[in-house]
C-alpha positions in Angstrom: 11.3 -9.3 18.1 8.2 -9.4 15.9 5.8 -9.5 18.7 2.2 -8.0 17.6 3.3 -7.6 14.1 1.4 -10.5 12.4 -1.9 -9.8 14.0 -5.6 -9.5 12.8 -5.5 -5.7 13.2 -2.4 -5.2 11.4 -4.0 -7.5 8.6 -7.0 -5.4 8.7 -4.8 -2.3 8.3 -2.8 -3.8 5.8 -5.9 -4.5 3.8 -7.2 -0.8 4.2 -3.7 0.5 2.7 -4.6 -1.2 -0.5 -8.8 -0.9 -0.6 -8.8 2.9 0.2 -6.5 4.0 -2.8 -8.2 1.1 -4.9 -11.6 2.5 -4.1 -10.4 6.4 -4.3 -9.5 5.5 -7.9 -12.8 4.7 -9.0 -13.6 8.5 -8.7 -11.2 9.3 -11.6 -13.1 7.2 -14.0 -16.4 7.9 -15.7 -19.6 5.7 -16.1 -18.0 3.9 -19.2 -14.9 3.1 -17.4 -12.7 5.6 -19.0 -10.0 7.6 -17.2 -11.6 11.1 -16.9 -8.0 12.9 -16.2 -4.8 12.7 -17.7 -3.0 9.5 -16.9 0.1 11.1 -15.7 -2.0 13.2 -13.1 -3.9 9.9 -12.1 -0.7 8.0 -11.5 0.5 11.0 -9.4 -2.6 11.2 -7.3 -2.7 7.4 -6.6 0.9 7.7 -5.5 0.0 10.8 -3.0 -3.2 9.0 -1.9 -1.7 5.7 -1.5 1.4 7.4 0.4 -0.8 9.2 2.7 -3.4 6.5 3.6 -0.4 4.1 4.1 1.6 6.7 6.5 -1.5 7.3 8.5 -2.1 3.4 9.0 1.6 2.8 9.7 1.0 5.4 12.7 -2.0 3.4 13.9 -0.1 0.2 13.5 3.0 1.4 15.5 0.9 2.5 18.4 0.4 -0.9 19.3 3.6 -2.8 18.2 7.0 -2.2 19.4 9.2 0.1 17.3 12.5 -0.8 15.6 14.0 -1.0 12.1 13.4 -4.8 12.1 9.8 -4.5 13.0 9.3 -1.7 10.5 10.8 -4.1 8.0 8.5 -7.0 9.1 5.3 -5.0 9.0 6.4 -3.2 5.7 7.1 -6.7 4.3 3.9 -8.1 5.5 1.8 -4.9 3.6 3.9 -5.1 0.6 3.2 -8.7 0.0 -0.4 -8.1 0.7 -0.6 -5.4 -1.3 1.0 -7.0 -4.3 -1.2 -10.2 -3.9 -4.3 -8.1 -3.9 -3.3 -6.3 -6.9 -2.3 -9.3 -8.7 -5.8 -11.3 -7.7 -8.1 -8.2 -8.5 -6.4 -5.4 -10.3 -4.4 -7.1 -12.8 -7.5 -8.9 -14.3 -9.3 -5.7 -14.5 -6.4 -3.8 -16.3 -5.5 -6.6 -18.8 -1.7 -6.0 -18.3 0.8 -8.7 -18.0 2.5 -9.3 -14.7 5.6 -7.8 -16.1 3.8 -4.5 -17.2 2.0 -4.2 -13.8 5.2 -4.6 -11.9 7.0 -1.9 -13.9 3.8 0.2 -14.3 2.3 0.0 -10.5 3.9 -2.8 -8.5 7.3 -1.3 -7.9 5.6 1.7 -6.5 4.5 -0.5 -3.5 8.2 -0.7 -2.4 7.8 3.0 -0.8 5.4 1.4 1.6 8.4 -1.1 3.1 10.7 1.8 3.3 8.0 4.1 5.1 7.5 1.5 7.6 11.2 1.0 8.1 11.5 4.6 8.9 8.4 4.7 10.9 9.5 1.7 12.8 12.9 3.4 13.5 11.4 6.6 14.8 9.0 4.4 17.1 11.7 2.9 19.0 12.9 6.3 20.3 
């Protein structure tokens, strides 16, 4: 059922789903590390960038794995846990937030990746 989901390729794609928005975020900070745009705009841009990158990478992933709701759930959960782990390991110390504050401010948004993967998996099955 989950053939081809937990592969090095999908691990790399999942890492890219975190790394590209992470690196893009640096464009919105000045040389002193201060946010150069309004925080609500920054958050909106990060959702758009993350969603776009995630959707594109999911298209690449589903070119090589069988579709289906279960496959989408498995891949989405794999990437969700991976993104959370990277955020907790790298972003949390940089931000100075506690885990609860991070989850409310950023972490919960990653769940969209799970739903997008499930939708794409379902469509890929047709």
